[in-house]
N, C-alpha and C positions, 0 to 999 in steps of 0.2 A: 127143381127149377128147370123150366123148359129152355132149350137152346136159344130161342128168340129173346126171352127175358134176360138170359145171361149175356147175350150179345149187346142188348140195350143197356144193361148195367155197366158193362165194360166201356161202351162208348160214352156213357154219361160220366164215368169216372175219369176217362181220358180228357174229356172236355173241361171238367172242373179243374183237373191238374194243369192243363194248358192255360186256363184262365188265371189260376193262381200264379203261374210262372210269368205271365204277361203283366200281372199287377205288381209282383215283387221285383221283376227285372225286365223293364219294358224294352231295353236295348239288347240286341244280340250281335254277335260278330258278323261282319260282312262276309257273304259266301264267295264273293268274287276275289277279294284280296286276302281272305283268311285273317282279317283283323289287323293287317299291317298298315293299311291305308295307302299302299302303293303296290304296284305290280313288280315282282322281282324279275330281273332279266340277267343275262350273263354277258360279259364282255368277250372279246375274241379269244382270250386265254382260258375261258371257262369259269372265271371267278364270278360269283354273284354280285350284282350291283343294283342300286335302287333305280326303279323305272319311273314311269309317270304315275301321278297320284290317281287313285281310283275315282272314277266318275260316279259310280253307284253310291258310295258313301261319302263322297266329296273329301276324301283323304283322312277321314276321322277313324275309320276302322270299325265303326259301330253303326247299326241301322235299327230303326224301330221295327219291332216284331209285327207280324201281320195281324195278330189278334189285338194288339195294342193300337195299331193303326185303325182298325175297324171300330174299336171302342171310342177313340178320339173323334173319328168322323161322326159316329152316331151321337155322341154328346154335343158336338158342335151343331149338328142339325137340330137337336132337341132345344138347345139354348136359343138358336136363331128363331125357332118356331114359337117359343113361349114369351118372347119379348114383345 
């Protein structure tokens, strides 16, 4: 097998695995708050305390994965075009 064909097969396998991940688990943890839903800060004594809620995930701790977001957008455009 040539190196180019091997690279294409690997990329195709990675793409299908990511598609399966997005179909099976469309939500992933927020990268900004690490799934807490809020930013952790410390008080003056150094003890951790709850900060403001995360604006990126709106305090939920979960966000829609990029692949699932693209699929939702494409299906919404398709449905709007076929009506």
